[in-house]
N, C-alpha and C positions, 0 to 999 in steps of 0.2 A: 353263932346260931345255938350253941349246947343251950345258953341261958333260954332260949326260947322254948326249948323243949321241957327244959328243967323247971320253968316257971309255969308249963302246961298252957301257952295261949297256942300253940298249932303242932300239928303234927309235922311227922317228915314230908309226907304227899303234900301239906299243904304250903310247906315252905317250898320245896320244889316248882310247884304250879303256881305259887305266886311269883318267884324270884323269876321264871319262865315268863309270865303275864306282864312284870314291871318292865324287864327288856326290851320284852317286845312293843309295848305302848311307847316306852322311852325312846326308842329306835326311831319308832315312827314319827313321834314329834320331829325329835333330833332333825331327819331325813326333810323336813318341811321349809328348814332354816326358817324357821319364824322366830325362833328362842335363841339366845344367844349362847354357844356352848359354856359362858360361865356360870349360865343358872341350871343346867341341864340337871348338876346332883340335886337339886333343891325342888326341880319338876318329877325327879325320879323319886325323892323322899314323899312328895305330895302325891303321886302317881300310887306309890306303895302304901300312904293311907286310905286312900280312897280302895284300894285292892284288898286291905286290912280289913276295912268296914263291910266289902261285899262279901267275904269268906264267911265272915260272922253271921251275916243275913242269910246265907245259903245255908250254914249248917243250923241255922236254927237257934244261933247259941246267943246268949244275952252279954256277953262280954265285949261292948263295944270299945272299951279304951285299949284293952288287950290287944284287939283285932287290928286297932291303929296304930298303937305302939309296933305291934310285930310288922306292920308293914311300914312302917317308917324305918327299921332297922334295916328290912330287907330291901328295901328302895334306896336306902344308903350305900347298902354292900354290894347291890345290884350294878349302881353308878359306877361306883369303884372297880368294879372286874372290867366290866364293859368297858371304861378308860383305859384299865393296866391291858386288857387284851390287844386294842386298837396301837396302844402305843408300843406293844412288843411287836407286832405286825408290821408296823411302820417303822422300826430300829430294822428288823431282819429284812426287809423291804430298802432300806436306803444301804446295810450292808452289802447285800448282794449287788446294786447297782455299782457301788465302790471298788467291790472285788473285779467286777465284769469290766470296768474302766481301766484298772489297772492292767488286767490281763490284754484287753484291747490294746493298750500305751505299749505294753513289752511285747506283742505282735508286731506292732509298727515299727518301733525300735529295732527290732530285729529284722523286720524286711528293710529297711532303712540301711542299715550295717550289711545284709546281703547287698543289695545293689552297689552300696560304694565298693564293695568288695570286686564286684562284677565289672566294675568300669574302670576300674584300676589295673 
C-alpha cells in the first residue's frame, strides 16, 4: 500500500478505514449466501471502487479516478487477506481436530490393552 501513499492517493487513515469498511461490507454480502464464493474477490474490488469514490466525495477532493483506483487496490487486498485468515483458521481447526482424534484413539487403545491384561 506504500505506492498509494507515495502517489498521494490516500492517507494512512483513509486506507485503514477503507479496508475496514470494505471487509465489513463484503463479509455482510458473503453472509447472505446470494453471491458465489468465486465472485467474492470481484465484489470486494467493486465495493472498494465505490468506497474509494465515496472517500473522494467526503474529503471534497476531485481525484475520482485516484479514489477509484485506491479502492480497487484496497478491495483486492482486503479480499485476499480475509480469505487467507479464514484459510488459516480452518487449517488450525482441522489440525486441532486431528490431534484430538489421535489422542482419543490412543486413550481408547490404552484402555483396551489394560482391560485385556485384567482379563488375562
